[in-house]
Each structure stands twice: as structure tokens, then as C-alpha cells.
C-alpha positions as CSV (number, residue, x, y, z in Angstrom):
1,K,-79.5,-58.3,-11.2
2,Y,-77.9,-55.5,-9.4
3,E,-76.5,-52.7,-10.9
4,G,-75.5,-50.3,-9.1
5,N,-72.7,-48.5,-7.7
6,L,-71.0,-51.7,-6.2
7,N,-71.2,-53.9,-8.4
8,S,-67.4,-54.2,-10.5
9,D,-66.2,-54.7,-6.6
10,L,-68.8,-57.5,-6.2
11,E,-68.1,-59.2,-9.2
12,E,-63.8,-58.9,-8.7
13,L,-65.0,-60.5,-5.1
14,C,-66.6,-63.3,-6.4
15,E,-64.3,-63.7,-9.9
16,I,-63.1,-67.2,-9.9
17,F,-66.9,-68.7,-8.9
18,L,-68.8,-66.3,-11.6
19,K,-66.1,-67.8,-14.9
20,N,-66.9,-71.1,-13.5
21,F,-70.6,-70.7,-13.2
22,R,-70.7,-68.7,-16.6
23,R,-68.3,-70.2,-19.0
24,Q,-67.3,-73.5,-16.6
25,K,-63.6,-72.8,-17.1
26,I,-60.7,-72.8,-14.6
27,F,-59.9,-68.8,-13.7
28,I,-56.5,-68.2,-14.5
29,A,-54.1,-66.0,-11.9
30,A,-50.7,-64.8,-12.4
31,K,-48.0,-63.5,-9.9
32,V,-45.3,-61.7,-10.9
33,A,-42.6,-60.5,-8.3
34,S,-40.3,-57.9,-10.7
35,S,-37.6,-55.4,-10.7
36,L,-38.8,-51.7,-11.6
37,D,-37.4,-52.3,-15.0
38,G,-39.1,-55.8,-15.4
39,F,-36.8,-58.1,-15.0
40,I,-37.6,-61.6,-12.3
41,A,-33.5,-62.4,-12.0
42,N,-30.3,-61.7,-13.2
43,K,-28.5,-63.6,-16.2
44,S,-25.4,-63.9,-14.4
45,N,-27.9,-65.9,-11.5
46,H,-26.2,-63.3,-9.1
47,A,-29.0,-62.1,-7.7
48,D,-30.6,-62.0,-4.3
49,K,-33.1,-65.2,-3.6
50,W,-35.9,-62.7,-3.2
51,I,-36.6,-60.2,-4.6
52,T,-39.1,-58.9,-3.1
53,N,-39.6,-57.7,1.0
54,A,-41.1,-60.0,3.9
55,E,-44.6,-58.5,3.8
56,S,-45.2,-58.6,-0.1
57,R,-44.2,-62.3,0.2
58,E,-46.2,-62.7,3.4
59,Y,-49.1,-61.6,1.4
60,V,-48.1,-64.1,-1.4
61,H,-48.5,-66.7,0.3
62,E,-52.5,-65.6,1.5
63,L,-52.9,-65.2,-2.6
64,R,-51.6,-68.6,-3.1
65,S,-54.5,-69.5,-0.3
66,W,-56.9,-68.4,-2.2
67,Y,-56.7,-70.9,-5.4
68,D,-56.9,-74.5,-6.4
69,A,-53.1,-75.2,-7.6
70,I,-49.9,-73.4,-8.0
71,V,-48.6,-73.7,-11.8
72,V,-44.8,-73.6,-12.2
73,G,-42.7,-74.2,-15.3
74,R,-40.0,-76.9,-14.6
75,S,-37.1,-74.1,-15.3
76,T,-38.3,-72.6,-11.9
77,I,-37.9,-75.5,-10.2
78,E,-34.6,-76.4,-11.3
79,V,-33.1,-72.9,-10.9
80,D,-34.8,-71.5,-7.5
81,N,-35.9,-74.8,-6.1
82,P,-38.9,-73.8,-3.9
83,K,-40.5,-74.9,-1.5
84,L,-44.3,-73.8,-3.7
85,N,-46.3,-74.5,0.2
86,I,-48.9,-72.3,1.8
87,R,-46.5,-70.6,5.1
88,H,-48.6,-67.9,6.7
89,P,-48.7,-67.1,10.2
90,I,-53.0,-67.7,10.3
91,I,-54.0,-69.5,7.3
92,K,-52.7,-73.5,7.0
93,K,-53.7,-74.9,3.8
94,E,-52.3,-77.5,1.5
95,N,-52.7,-76.5,-2.3
96,K,-52.2,-78.5,-5.3
97,L,-49.0,-77.9,-7.1
98,I,-48.9,-78.3,-11.5
99,I,-45.7,-79.0,-12.5
100,L,-45.0,-78.0,-16.6
101,D,-42.8,-80.6,-18.1
102,P,-43.5,-81.0,-21.3
103,R,-40.5,-83.5,-21.4
104,S,-40.5,-84.3,-18.1
105,K,-36.9,-83.0,-18.0
106,L,-37.5,-82.8,-14.2
107,L,-39.6,-85.9,-13.8
108,K,-36.6,-88.1,-14.9
109,Q,-34.0,-85.9,-12.7
110,I,-36.8,-87.0,-9.6
111,L,-36.9,-91.2,-11.0
112,E,-32.6,-90.8,-10.6
113,K,-33.1,-89.8,-6.8
114,K,-32.3,-85.8,-7.3
115,E,-34.3,-84.0,-4.6
116,F,-35.9,-81.4,-4.8
117,N,-37.6,-79.2,-1.8
118,F,-41.6,-79.4,-3.0
119,L,-41.1,-82.9,-2.7
120,K,-40.9,-82.5,1.0
121,Y,-43.8,-79.9,1.4
122,H,-46.3,-81.6,-0.8
123,K,-48.1,-85.0,-0.8
124,E,-47.4,-87.0,-3.9
125,T,-51.0,-86.6,-3.9
126,N,-51.0,-83.1,-4.8
127,I,-48.6,-83.3,-7.3
128,F,-49.0,-83.2,-10.9
129,F,-46.9,-83.0,-13.8
130,A,-47.7,-81.6,-17.1
131,T,-46.0,-83.8,-20.5
132,K,-46.3,-84.1,-23.7
133,S,-45.8,-87.9,-22.9
134,K,-46.5,-89.7,-19.9
135,I,-43.6,-92.0,-17.7
136,P,-44.2,-95.6,-18.0
137,N,-44.1,-97.5,-14.5
138,T,-44.0,-94.1,-12.2
139,N,-46.3,-93.5,-9.1
140,F,-46.0,-89.2,-9.6
141,Q,-49.3,-88.4,-11.3
142,Q,-49.2,-87.3,-15.1
143,I,-51.0,-85.4,-17.4
144,E,-51.1,-85.7,-20.8
145,F,-51.6,-82.1,-23.0
146,L,-51.0,-80.7,-26.1
147,T,-51.4,-76.7,-25.4
148,L,-52.2,-75.4,-22.4
149,E,-56.3,-75.0,-22.7
150,N,-56.2,-78.2,-24.1
151,L,-54.5,-78.9,-20.0
152,N,-56.7,-76.4,-18.2
153,T,-60.0,-78.3,-19.5
154,K,-57.6,-81.8,-18.1
155,L,-57.3,-79.6,-14.8
156,W,-60.9,-79.3,-14.7
157,D,-62.1,-82.4,-15.3
158,L,-60.0,-83.1,-12.2
159,G,-62.0,-81.0,-10.1
160,I,-59.4,-77.9,-10.3
161,R,-61.5,-74.5,-10.4
162,S,-58.3,-71.8,-10.3
163,I,-54.9,-71.8,-10.6
164,F,-52.3,-69.3,-9.6
165,I,-48.9,-69.1,-11.8
166,E,-45.6,-68.4,-10.5
167,G,-42.9,-68.4,-13.2
168,G,-41.0,-68.7,-15.3
169,A,-40.9,-66.0,-17.9
170,K,-41.5,-69.2,-20.6
171,T,-44.9,-69.6,-18.3
172,Y,-46.2,-66.4,-18.4
173,S,-45.6,-65.8,-21.6
174,G,-46.9,-68.9,-22.9
175,Y,-50.6,-68.3,-21.0
176,F,-50.7,-65.1,-21.8
177,Q,-49.8,-65.6,-25.6
178,E,-52.6,-68.0,-25.4
179,S,-55.1,-65.3,-23.7
180,L,-56.0,-67.3,-21.3
181,I,-54.9,-64.9,-17.7
182,D,-57.6,-63.8,-16.2
183,R,-56.3,-61.5,-13.3
184,L,-51.9,-60.5,-12.3
185,Y,-51.0,-59.6,-9.5
186,L,-47.7,-57.0,-10.3
187,F,-45.0,-57.1,-7.2
188,L,-42.8,-53.9,-8.2
189,A,-39.3,-53.7,-5.8
190,P,-37.4,-50.2,-5.5
191,T,-34.6,-52.2,-8.1
192,L,-33.0,-51.8,-11.0
193,F,-31.2,-55.0,-13.2
194,G,-30.9,-53.3,-16.4
195,Q,-31.0,-54.6,-20.0
196,A,-27.3,-56.5,-20.1
197,H,-28.2,-58.3,-17.2
198,G,-32.3,-58.5,-16.1
199,I,-34.1,-61.5,-17.6
200,S,-37.4,-60.4,-18.3
201,W,-41.0,-61.6,-17.1
202,L,-42.5,-61.5,-19.7
203,T,-41.2,-62.6,-23.7
204,E,-42.8,-64.1,-27.0
205,V,-46.1,-62.1,-26.3
206,E,-47.7,-60.7,-29.9
207,K,-50.4,-58.4,-28.5
208,K,-50.6,-55.4,-25.7
209,I,-52.0,-56.5,-22.8
210,H,-54.4,-54.0,-21.3
211,L,-55.5,-54.4,-17.2
212,K,-58.9,-52.9,-16.0
213,N,-60.0,-51.8,-12.5
214,L,-56.4,-51.6,-11.3
215,K,-55.4,-51.8,-7.4
216,L,-52.2,-50.3,-5.9
217,K,-50.8,-51.0,-2.7
218,Q,-48.0,-50.3,-0.8
219,F,-46.1,-53.0,1.5
220,S,-43.2,-51.1,2.7
221,S,-40.7,-50.2,-0.2
222,D,-42.4,-52.5,-2.7
223,I,-45.7,-51.5,-4.8
224,F,-48.1,-53.9,-5.4
225,V,-50.5,-53.8,-8.4
226,T,-53.5,-55.7,-9.6
227,G,-56.1,-56.1,-11.9
228,R,-58.2,-57.7,-14.1
229,I,-57.0,-58.4,-18.0
230,T,-59.4,-57.3,-20.8
């Protein structure tokens, strides 16, 4: 076994494969774009569509390509109506999309013919709705789950080995609460929302979260921080 100076860097380079191989579990990363004071949106919904700049957003599309699937909560779809595909000048890849929709609220809207952007940019075979109880008589793929750990097991059985979480606050908090996150990608924009107006990206977490092996980078005016969760 290699124990040289590059050991930590090599572990990070192969971190997805190594967790898959050693523990037979999915590697989980979370990406957050926030203001300097830790908010991802304005409570009055008057915030700009994008918090971070174009350079940061292009790098997010590269990060998406590193993972098998994107995970997003129902509310994020309803509020932001994102495409959630990979739009990169060089990388061409179709990713899978896992939507946390425990009470099937979003799926019911879709079955009632409400339109959402992600439906235009993802093949139906690549979309999965994670729910507590399946809706019958629909071609959309549904995965029943009890806990997020239980969902991970079912995703593993489907051949998914890594996921990239993109919001919202309840989704981030749920995964951190169950201690499931392996890596955090945090993009900080040079803006302040303030406690009275901002929506925090992390709530309901009982234990302090520590990051190790921090890497920092700057995308124009944005600060990018990533680290492994200890």
C-alpha cells in the first residue's frame, strides 16, 4: 500500500471508486451556491435567478458530469423550474435525475399536465421519483423509500454509484442529518441577504459538521470551497 506524500491526493482522486469498492455504498456529494452569510434565496422570492457568476455555473456543469445522478427536492423543481442537465462547452453527457417527492406532489402535477423544464431535457428513462407510496398506472419510474439510507441502497441496486445533491434546504439538511454526505462543494457569492430576508441552505442539523483537506479556488468574484466531510 502506498503511504507517500501524495496519499491524500490519490485518495481524493479515486474517492468515488474507493467508497464503492471498500464499503459497497454510493458516494454522495452536495453542491451549494450561497451568499457570504449562508443563504441560498430570498424569502420574498425577489432574488436574482442566479446567486453565483457564469464561471462558477460552468464549473457546476463539469461537476455534474463526474457523478451518475443528480438529486433534488420537489420544492426546488417547483420554485426554480431548473433544467438540471449538463450544459458544458466540451462535456456531453446525459445524467440521471432523482427527485425527492415523498408525497408524490410533483408527480401528480405532472400527471395533470403541468409542464416543467426538466421534462424537456431528460429522457423519461433517466428520471426517478423517490416517494413514500407509488402512484399506480403511470410510466414514470418511482422508487419507494423509508429513509435516505434506504433510498441509497435502492439506488445502488439500480447501478448508481455516485450522486450529486443540488438542493433545496430540506434536502441538504436531510442528508447531513443522516450523516450521508461525503463531500461538499460550496460556491460563495459576494452578496449578503441578511437573516430577515434570506433562506438558509442548512437547517435542523444537530451536530457540528467538520470538513477536511480543504481546497479553495476563485471564479472571478466567487469563492469556491470543497472538502471531505469527516
